[in-house]
C-alpha distance (Angstrom), angle and dihedral (degrees) to the residues before:
residue distance angle dihedral
X1 . . .
X2 3.79 . .
X3 3.79 89.5 .
X4 3.83 90.7 65.5
X5 3.81 88.3 65.5
X6 3.82 87.6 66.2
X7 3.80 101.1 32.4
X8 3.81 99.2 51.5
X9 3.84 96.5 56.9
X10 3.81 90.6 43.3
X11 3.82 91.1 51.3
X12 3.80 91.8 47.1
X13 3.79 91.6 47.9
X14 3.81 92.8 49.9
X15 3.81 91.2 46.8
X16 3.79 90.3 50.6
X17 3.79 91.2 49.6
X18 3.79 90.2 51.1
X19 3.79 90.9 49.8
X20 3.80 91.1 49.4
X21 3.81 90.9 49.7
X22 3.80 90.4 51.2
X23 3.80 92.8 48.3
X24 3.81 90.2 48.2
X25 3.81 90.2 52.8
X26 3.80 89.7 51.5
X27 3.79 93.3 50.8
X28 3.81 92.9 46.0
X29 3.84 88.9 56.2
X30 3.81 97.0 -118.4
X31 3.82 93.2 150.1
X32 3.80 100.7 48.1
X33 3.82 102.1 101.4
X34 3.81 108.5 32.5
X35 3.81 95.6 148.3
X36 3.80 93.3 49.0
X37 3.80 92.6 57.9
X38 3.79 90.7 50.0
X39 3.81 92.4 51.3
X40 3.81 93.8 46.3
X41 3.79 88.9 62.8
X42 3.81 91.2 57.3
X43 3.82 97.9 45.0
X44 3.77 113.4 88.2
X45 3.79 113.6 -137.4
X46 3.80 114.2 -144.5
X47 3.81 93.6 -146.0
X48 3.82 92.0 57.8
X49 3.80 92.9 51.2
X50 3.83 112.1 98.0
X51 3.81 97.3 -179.9
X52 3.82 118.0 132.7
């Protein structure tokens, strides 16, 4: 039971840090172009190709 005195604040602190990291990623516009990143994987760039 004494261990809950330490674990609850640690869990709340880590949850708050995760929430702050998520909110920061929203404000820094990390999720704006989800389809563009998916299409860039499929498009072959000629400068990256080292075939003879």
